[in-house]
Each structure stands twice: as C-alpha cells, then as structure tokens.
C-alpha positions in Angstrom: 0.0 -0.3 -0.5 2.8 2.0 0.6 4.2 2.0 -2.8 0.4 2.7 -4.1 1.3 6.4 -2.2 4.7 7.0 -3.3 3.6 6.3 -7.4 1.7 9.3 -6.9 4.4 12.0 -4.8 7.2 10.8 -7.6 6.5 12.1 -11.3 6.6 9.2 -13.5 9.3 10.6 -15.2 11.9 12.2 -13.5 11.3 9.4 -10.8 11.8 13.0 -8.5 9.8 14.4 -6.4 9.4 18.5 -6.0 7.4 19.1 -3.4 6.9 22.7 -2.0 6.2 23.8 1.5 3.9 26.2 2.2 3.1 25.0 5.9 5.1 27.7 7.8 1.4 28.9 9.4 2.1 26.4 11.9 5.0 27.9 13.6 3.8 31.1 15.1 6.3 33.2 13.3 4.5 36.6 11.3 7.2 36.5 9.5 6.5 33.3 7.8 3.8 34.5 6.8 5.1 36.7 3.8 2.9 36.5 0.9 1.2 33.4 2.1 -1.1 35.2 4.2 -4.2 34.2 1.4 -3.9 29.9 1.4 -6.7 29.3 -1.1 -5.0 31.8 -3.6 -1.1 30.4 -2.6 -2.3 26.9 -3.3 -4.2 27.3 -6.5 -1.5 28.9 -8.0 0.5 26.3 -6.7 -2.1 24.0 -8.2 -1.0 26.3 -11.7 2.2 25.7 -11.7 2.1 22.0 -11.8 4.8 20.7 -8.7 4.5 17.1 -7.8 3.4 17.7 -4.7 2.2 20.2 -1.7 3.7 20.0 1.8 0.4 21.6 3.8 -1.4 21.3 7.9 -4.4 19.7 8.0 -5.8 23.1 8.8 -4.9 23.4 5.1 -5.2 20.6 3.5 -8.8 21.2 2.4 -7.8 23.9 -0.2 -5.7 21.3 -1.7 -7.9 18.6 -1.9 -12.0 20.5 -2.8 -10.0 20.9 -5.9 -11.4 19.0 -8.4 -9.6 16.8 -10.9 -7.2 14.0 -10.8 -4.5 16.5 -11.8 -3.5 18.3 -9.2 0.0 18.1 -6.9 -0.8 15.1 -3.8 -1.2 16.0 -0.4 2.2 15.7 1.8 1.0 16.4 5.5 2.7 18.0 7.9 2.3 16.4 11.4 4.5 18.3 14.0 4.4 21.8 15.5 6.9 23.4 16.8 7.8 27.0 19.0 11.5 27.1 18.5 12.0 29.4 15.0 12.2 33.0 17.5 15.0 34.4 17.5 15.2 33.8 21.6 13.7 30.2 22.7 11.4 30.0 24.8 11.9 28.3 28.5 10.2 25.2 27.1 10.4 24.2 23.7 8.8 21.9 22.1 7.5 19.9 19.1 4.9 17.9 19.3 2.4 15.9 16.8 -1.7 16.1 16.2 -3.2 13.9 17.6 -4.2 10.8 15.1 -1.6 11.3 13.3 -2.6 8.3 10.5 -6.0 8.5 10.5 -5.9 11.9 9.6 -3.7 11.8 6.3 -5.1 8.6 5.1 -9.3 11.0 6.4 -7.1 14.0 3.8 -5.9 10.9 1.1 -2.4 12.6 1.7 0.2 10.5 -0.4 3.5 10.7 2.5 3.6 12.5 6.0 6.2 15.2 6.7 7.9 15.5 10.6 10.5 17.1 11.9 14.2 16.0 13.2 15.6 19.2 15.0 19.3 19.6 16.0 19.5 22.6 17.9 22.3 24.3 19.9 21.2 24.1 24.0 17.9 22.6 23.0 18.8 18.9 23.7 15.6 18.3 24.8 14.1 19.5 21.6 15.9 17.2 19.2 14.9 14.1 21.9 11.1 15.0 21.0 11.9 14.7 18.0 13.1 11.2 17.7 9.9 10.6 19.8 8.4 11.8 17.4 9.2 9.3 14.9 9.3 6.2 17.1 5.4 7.0 17.5 4.7 7.4 13.6 6.9 4.9 12.3 4.8 1.9 13.0 1.9 4.0 12.4 2.6 4.5 9.6 3.6 1.0 8.4 0.7 -0.2 9.6 -1.2 2.4 7.1 1.3 1.5 3.7 1.5 5.9 4.5 5.0 6.5 3.6 7.1 9.3 6.0 9.3 12.1 5.0 11.5 12.9 7.5 13.5 16.7 7.5 16.1 17.1 9.3 17.1 21.1 9.8 20.7 21.8 11.6 19.7 24.9 13.1 22.5 28.3 13.9 22.3 29.4 17.6 18.7 31.6 17.7 19.9 34.6 18.2 21.3 35.6 14.5 19.1 34.9 12.5 16.3 32.9 14.5 16.0 29.0 14.1 15.0 28.8 10.4 18.6 29.5 9.3 20.9 26.5 8.8 24.3 26.3 10.5 25.6 26.3 7.1 28.0 23.4 7.8 27.9 20.9 4.8 29.6 18.3 7.1 27.2 18.2 9.6 24.1 18.5 7.2 25.0 14.9 5.3 25.6 13.2 8.8 22.7 14.2 10.0 20.5 13.8 6.9 22.2 10.8 5.8 23.8 8.8 7.8 21.8 9.2 10.9 21.4 6.1 12.3 17.8 6.6 13.2 17.1 8.7 9.9 18.6 5.1 7.9 16.8 2.2 10.3 13.9 3.9 9.7 14.9 4.7 5.8 15.3 1.2 5.8 12.8 0.1 7.2 15.3 -1.9 9.4 13.5 -0.7 13.0 11.4 -3.1 13.5 14.9 -5.5 13.6 16.3 -2.9 16.1 13.8 -3.1 17.9 14.2 -6.6 18.8 17.1 -6.8 19.2 17.2 -4.4 21.9 14.6 -6.4 23.2 16.9 -9.4 23.2 19.4 -7.4 25.0 17.0 -6.4 27.5 16.2 -9.8 28.7 19.6 -11.3 27.9 20.6 -8.7 31.0 17.7 -9.2 33.2 18.6 -12.4 33.1 22.0 -11.7 33.8 22.2 -10.0 36.7 19.4 -11.5 38.1 21.6 -14.4 38.2 24.2 -12.4 39.8 22.5 -11.1 41.8 21.3 -14.6 43.4 24.5 -15.4 43.9 25.6 -12.6 45.6 22.3 -13.1 48.1 23.0 -17.1 48.0 26.3 -16.3 49.3 25.7 -13.5 51.7 22.3 -15.1 53.3 21.5 -18.0 51.2 18.9 -18.5 49.5 16.9 -20.4 51.0 16.8 -22.0 55.3 17.9 -24.6 56.1 15.9 -27.8 56.5 15.7 -28.0 60.8 14.2 -24.6 59.8 11.3 -25.5 57.7 10.6 -28.3 60.5 9.7 -26.4 62.6 8.5 -23.6 60.6 8.9 -19.7 59.1 7.0 -18.2 61.1 9.0 -19.3 64.4 12.5 -18.8 63.3 11.7 -15.9 61.7 8.9 -14.0 63.6 9.4 -15.6 66.6 5.5 -16.7 65.7 3.5 -19.8 65.6 1.0 -18.7 62.5 -1.9 -21.2 63.4 -2.9 -21.5 66.6 -4.1 -24.7 68.4 
C-alpha cells in the first residue's frame, strides 16, 4: 500500500519529487506568513504551477483536496508543530505531533506525511522529542501504508538569524541527513529489527543480572532456610510466633 502512495508522490518521468512546503503558519511566526496570507489563492497558484506535491497542515489541506480533478499535486501532510523558530528559544521549547496522525492523513488522502528532526544548539530536549515523535509515528505509518518524510534541520544559534537558518556546515548536514542512525533505520525499514534486538539485549541483561544478584544473596545470607528451620516453620524461627494457633 505504501508503494501506491509513493507512485502518486514521485514524478513518473523523472522519478523525483518536487514538494513545495507552505505549512509555515503552523509555527506561530508572523514573519513566515509574508506572501502566503491567502492560502486558498496560494494553493491555487501552486496547483497551476504543477509541482509533484504541496506540503500543508491539517488546517490548510482542504484548500488542495477540495479542488476537483485527478491532475493536481499530491498532499504531503505536516504532522508536527514547534515553537523554536524565534530569535530567542522559549523557556519551554517543544516539537509535538498532532493527535491521530495517520487517521488524519488518511482522511485527507495524503500521499505522505512529514515530521521534523531538529538539531538546535542548547536545546537537546527538542531533539529528543523529535526522536520520540519519529519512533511513535513509524509503526503507525507502516500499519496504514503511509510514506513518512523526515525533515532534518541543523540550526544556527537562534540569536543570529532566528531558528530557520541552518548552520551551513555541509559535514553536519550530510551527517544528519544521510547517516543519522535513526533516519537510516526508518528509511531502510529496519527499525522493527533494531527494536527486537533491543528487547533481546534487555532480556539477556535482566536474566544475567538476576543470576548474579541471586549468587551474591546466596553467598551472604542464603536463598533458603535450613531443613531444620523449614521443619519447625518459618513463623517461629523468623518472627518468633506461631503461624497457626492450636
């Protein structure tokens, strides 16, 4: 099923996808809205230009999907919202996904979803949220046959140019976009295998740790009472009282 949506997303002649993102209103930055204030008009202009896809939020998707006919760009649905694009990072920075992500994508007949993977100076917690978002969405995307696009962004310090300026370091960008372990796992479809490996390692460590602790306890105090203590009863020997009267 995922391949069916990819066939709609990629150009049949070039095997590439030209995706125009106009989902900037989701991020609560007035400066992002210049030139896209009238989304109905913007979407119509883009449809006439004929890109392969248009990237929109759940609130904007109707402007594309209400247009009749088969020959229009595919919908890429933006699934996360963040508050990290200003000149100053807020005290509580976040990157959160919309509820019922895949169901909303299916309802809007999206060909793909998009989720951010941020690397921001002095904001490791946002990166952690992005990783959590991806780990949460990937199994759902597989279940519904929905392609998932990960958008990696390596930021400069927000104070320089605001949060939407990448740092310009090609090494960082290539490393983050192409060899990031999480992105590679998601792209290769091997995330489930790594999760199984992690579960296996956890089980082995738990069993080994339990055995080691058991031997330590056995060496110090023993794991069970002596045969005589068992015969007399643990209540008398351990607590000094009878377990059953009479």
